[in-house]
C-alpha positions, 0 to 999 in steps of 0.5 A, spaced: 086 802 335 079 801 337 081 803 344 085 809 342 079 812 338 074 811 344 078 816 348 075 822 343 068 824 341 066 822 334 067 828 331 074 828 333 075 821 331 072 823 324 077 829 323 083 824 326 081 819 321 081 823 315 088 826 317 090 819 316 087 819 309 089 825 307 096 823 309 096 817 304 094 822 299 100 825 300 105 819 301 102 817 294 104 824 291 111 824 294 113 818 289 114 824 285 121 825 289 123 818 287 121 818 280 119 822 274 114 817 271 111 811 274 109 804 269 103 805 266 101 798 268 102 799 275 098 805 275 092 802 272 093 796 277 093 801 283 087 805 280 083 798 279 085 796 286 082 803 289 076 802 285 074 796 288 076 798 295 071 804 294 065 799 292 067 794 298 067 800 303 060 803 300 057 796 301 059 794 308 061 800 311 055 804 309 049 801 305 049 795 310 048 799 316 043 804 313 039 798 311 040 795 318 038 802 321 031 802 317 028 796 320 022 800 322 021 805 316 013 806 314 015 805 307 020 799 307 027 797 310 029 798 303 027 805 302 032 810 306 038 806 303 035 806 296 033 813 296 039 816 299 044 812 294 040 814 288 041 822 291 048 821 292 049 818 285 045 824 282 048 829 286 055 827 284 053 827 277 050 834 277 057 836 280 061 832 274 057 836 269 058 843 272 065 843 274 070 842 268 075 837 270 080 831 267 079 824 269 085 820 272 089 817 266 086 822 261 090 825 255 092 832 255 087 836 252 081 832 254 077 836 259 070 833 259 065 838 258 071 844 258 075 846 252 077 854 252 084 855 252 088 857 258 085 852 263 091 849 266 091 841 266 094 842 273 088 845 275 083 840 272 087 834 275 087 836 282 079 838 281 078 831 279 081 828 285 078 833 289 071 831 287 073 824 288 075 825 295 069 829 297 064 823 298 070 819 301 071 824 306 063 825 307 063 817 308 068 817 314 065 823 317 058 820 317 060 813 319 064 816 325 058 821 327 053 815 327 057 813 333 054 819 337 047 816 336 049 810 340 054 806 336 057 800 339 065 798 339 063 794 333 061 800 329 067 804 331 071 798 328 067 799 322 068 806 321 075 805 322 075 800 317 072 804 312 077 810 314 083 805 313 080 802 306 079 809 303 086 811 306 089 805 302 085 807 295 088 814 296 095 812 295 094 811 288 090 818 287 096 822 290 100 818 284 095 820 279 096 827 280 103 828 281 106 824 276 102 826 270 104 833 272 112 832 273 112 828 266 109 835 263 115 839 266 112 841 273 117 841 279 117 836 284 115 840 289 110 843 286 107 836 283 107 834 290 103 840 293 098 839 287 098 832 289 097 832 296 092 838 296 087 834 293 086 830 299 086 836 303 078 836 302 077 830 306 077 832 313 073 838 311 068 834 308 068 829 314 067 834 319 061 837 315 058 830 315 060 828 322 056 834 325 050 833 321 048 826 323 051 826 330 045 831 331 040 829 327 039 821 328 033 820 323 038 822 317 043 817 319 041 811 314 039 817 308 046 820 309 050 813 309 047 811 303 048 818 300 055 817 301 055 810 298 051 812 292 056 818 291 062 813 291 059 808 287 058 814 282 065 816 282 068 809 281 063 807 275 064 813 272 071 815 273 076 810 276 074 804 273 074 806 266 080 810 267 084 804 270 082 800 263 083 806 258 090 804 256 089 797 254 091 794 261 084 791 262 085 784 265 090 787 270 086 792 272 080 787 273 084 783 277 087 788 281 080 790 282 078 784 285 084 784 290 082 791 292 074 788 294 077 782 297 082 786 302 076 790 304 072 784 305 077 781 310 078 788 313 071 789 315 070 782 317 076 782 321 076 789 325 068 789 325 
C-alpha cells in the first residue's frame, strides 16, 4: 500500500485516501438495502468503537507528530500542540452552536438549539454526521500534506493508518444516518443517498488541508493539533454520549476500548 501511494504527490494521496473514507460511509449507508432497522446494541457498540478509533488517531497520527515537529519552538515544545488542540475544539464548539443538527441516536424532535416546525429530521441528521466528517477530512489532508515538507516513508505509513482508521469508523456513521431515515418511512434509495452524502465533504476538506500545509511548513504542528482538537470535541460531545444514551453503557465502553487497541495496533504495525 505504501509503495502504491508513493507514486502520487501528497495532495493526490490525500484525495485518494478520503475517497476511501467516503466509500466506507457509503458501505455503511448501503446496509439500508438489506434491512429496515439495526439492533440498537449493535449500533451503540459501533458508535463506541468509532469514538475511540478517533481518539487513538488524534494522538498517534496527529498530536504526537505535532509535538515532534515543535522541538525548537521558542515558547516550548508543548505550545503548538496545546494551542492548536484548543483552537480546534473551540472551532467545532462554535460550529456546533451556530448550526442546528441532531446527534446520532437522538430521538425525533430533539434537534439541539433548533425547534421551529418544518425542519426535516433528515436534513439535521445529515448535517450532524457531515460536521463530524469535516475535521476527519482535514486530519487526513493535513497528514498527507505534511509529506510535501520532507515526510518519510514512516510518516506516509502514519497518514495511511489515519485514513484507514477513519474509514473504519465511518462505517457506523453511514449506518447512523440511513437506518433512522428508513425507519421513519423514507425509501431505501433516498436513505442511502442521504447516508453516503454525509461523507462527501471529506475529500473536499482533505484537499483544503493538504494544500494549506504543503505550502506553509510552519503551520504543520498547529494544523495537526487543530484537527486533533476538532476530532476529540466531536467524540466527547456527540459520539460517545450517543453510544451510551440507550442504556448500553458497558457494551459501548468495551467497544470503545477495542477501537482504541485496534488503532494502536495499526499505527505500530504500519507506522
